[in-house]
N, C-alpha and C positions, 0 to 999 in steps of 0.2 A: 212653901214646898212641903209635901207630905213626908212623914217619917219614913215611908217605904222608899222614897227616892233620895232622902237627905244623905244617906251613907255613901253615895256614889261619888267618885272623883269628878270635878267639873272638867269641861273641855279646856285644853291648854290655851295660853294667850295667843298663840300664832295659829292662824287658820287660812286655808287657801280654798277657793272655789274654782275647780278645774273641770271643764266639760269635754276635754280631749281624751286621748288615750296615751298609754306609755308614760314616759318621764318619771320612772320609778325612782331614779337616783335623786332628782330634784324634789319629788314629793316627800322623800324620806327626811328632808330637812325641816318639815313642818310638824307641829304637834297635833294638828287636826286637818283632815282633807275631806272636802265634799266632792264626790265623784259620781259619774254615771255608772250604775251597776253593770250594765251590759258590756262595758268596755274593759273590764278587768276580770281575770280568772281568779278562782280561789287561791291558787298558788301565789299570784301577784299580790293579792290582798294579805295573805299570810306573811309575805316578805315585808310589806309595809308595816303590818302590825308588829312584827318582830323588831322593827326599827323604832317602835314606840309611837307610831302615828295612830291617832284616833280616827277611824274611818266612818264617814256618814254617807249613806247612799241616797241619791236623788230620788224623790217620789212626788209625782204630781197628784194632788188631792182632788182637783176639780176639773182637770182637762185631760183628754186622752189623745195621744199622738198616733195611735194605731191607725193605719190607712183604711182598714176594712170597716164597713158599717157595723155598729153594735146597737143593741136595743136601748142602751143608756145614753146614746148620743142625742144632743139637741141639734136642730137644723143648722145653727150658726157655728162659726169657728173663730178662734182668736186671730185677729187680723195681723198681729205681729209675727206669730210663730206657726199659724195654720192648724193648731190642735183643735179637736172637737171640744166644745163646751158640753158638759154632761149633766144629767139629772143625778146630783150627788147622792141622793137617798135611794137610788135604784138598787135593789138587792144584788143584781149582777155586777154593778160598778163597785159596790162595797166589797164583794167577794174578790173582785179583780185586784183592788188596791191592797187588801189584806194579804192576798197571795203574793203580790209583788214585794210587799214588805217582808214577809216570811222568807221568800227566796233570797232577798238581799242579806238578811241577817244570817241565814244558813250558809251563805257563801263566804261570810267572814266580816261583814260590816258590823260596826259596834253600835250603830244608830242610824237615824234617817233624817234627811233634810226635807221638810214638808213644804212644797212649793204650790203656787197658784191658790192662795187662800183669800184673795180679795174679791170674793164673789158679790160683795155689796155693790160693785160697779157694773155687774152683768146680770146676775139673778139673785137679788137679795133674799128671795124666799128660800134659797138653799143655805143660808147661814146656819140654821139649826142642824141641818143634815151634815154640814161640814164639821161643826163642832162634835156631833155624834160620831162621825167617822174618825176624827182625831182621838176621841175617847176610846173607840174600839181598837185603834192602833196602840194606844197606851196600855189598854187591858191585855192585849195579845202579846205585848213585849214590855213588861214592867221594868226590866233592867236596861232597856235600850235608851240611848241618848236621843231625844227628839228635839230638833231645831226647827222652829217655824219661821217661814219667810213672811214678814209683816203680819197680816191677819188681825189688824187693829180692831175691826168691828166684832171680833170674837172675844175681846177682852171684857172683863177680867178673867172669865172662865178659862180662856186659853192658857193663862199663866199657871193654872193648877194641873195642866195636862202635859206641858212641855218643859224641857230643861233650859231652853234658850230661845231667844227671838233674834232674828236677823232683820235689820232695817236696810233693805236693798235700796240703793240710790238715795241715800240719806242726804248727802250734800252735793254730789256731782252726778252728771247723767251723760248719756250719749244722745246726740241729735243728728239730723241729716247733714249738718255742717261740721260735725266733730264733737268733741267733749267740752263740757262747760258746767259751771256751777248752776244750781237752780236759782231762779229769780228770788229776790228778797221775800216776797209774800209766800212763796212755796216753802222757803227755808223756815219761815216762822211757823207755818202749819206743821212741818216736820218736827220742829222743836217742841211743839205742843204734844205730839204723839210720843216723842222721846221722853218727855216729862212723865207721861203716864207709865211708860215702861219702867222707869226708875223706881216705881212703887212696888214692882213685882220682885219676888225672890228667885230670879232666874239670871242666866248669863245673857249679856247683850252684845251684839255684834253689828257692824255696819259693813256694807259692800258698796263701794263707790267706783265709778268709771272715770278714769283720768289718763291723760297721755303726756302730761308735762310735770316736772318737779313741783312747780308752783301750785297746780291744781291738786296734785297728790298731797302736798303738805297741808293745804287748806282743808281737804277732806279728813285727813288723819287728826289734825288738831281739833276740828269741830266734833268729830266722833268722841274723842277723848274727853271733851268738856261734858259730854252727856253719858259718860261711863261705858262707852262702847269700844270694843276692839275693832279696828278698821282693816279691811282687806281691799286692795285696789286691783282692778282688772280692766279688760276691754269688753266690748259689747258681746263677743262670742265666748267670753270666759276661757280664753286660750292661753293665759299667762300662768306660769308656774314660778 
């Protein structure tokens, strides 16, 4: 971690990922909350900040959920959520993302949650552009807390740009039949990624999907073994 960033307080041990709106009283019980910026007013964010909550605004780095066509859109969409895949290095997209980041921070967020970083599975040629865009976000907000979701193919450079990495679906997942642990071979691959993260001087988190006490305990204990703070939710991230 650079000297410029080393003086900032790390995110607290308790974190929630919530993509709904409202629930201010419940959110106030956490030390850190990842929220959708459009769902909260500056006054609501100020109330949570006064309660000591570190606020991170959701930001998609490589996918655009806007319904209207844009010059940076690729022809294909994400089959799970319907967002447009984008040309990450397009100047219009870069300006759009930087504008969203600035708006979120101006509204009262303390940092950003950087999502959709796994472009190696879709457009690997965009990996350098993705890293450059994250670098631009860091340069534009040197004091903001940046939490990256996965982005393993961007390592180790990613570790010099962000303050933390989230390993989404580290141990447990949602399927068409419900919630379940990953099969053993996938758990082993995830463990290898987690070992790489342990060599970075950043905060580590896991987000797992579970609906039973046994699966929840399995996910929490496994994350703890790899130095990660674990948050448990459902597919829609609707739990607080």
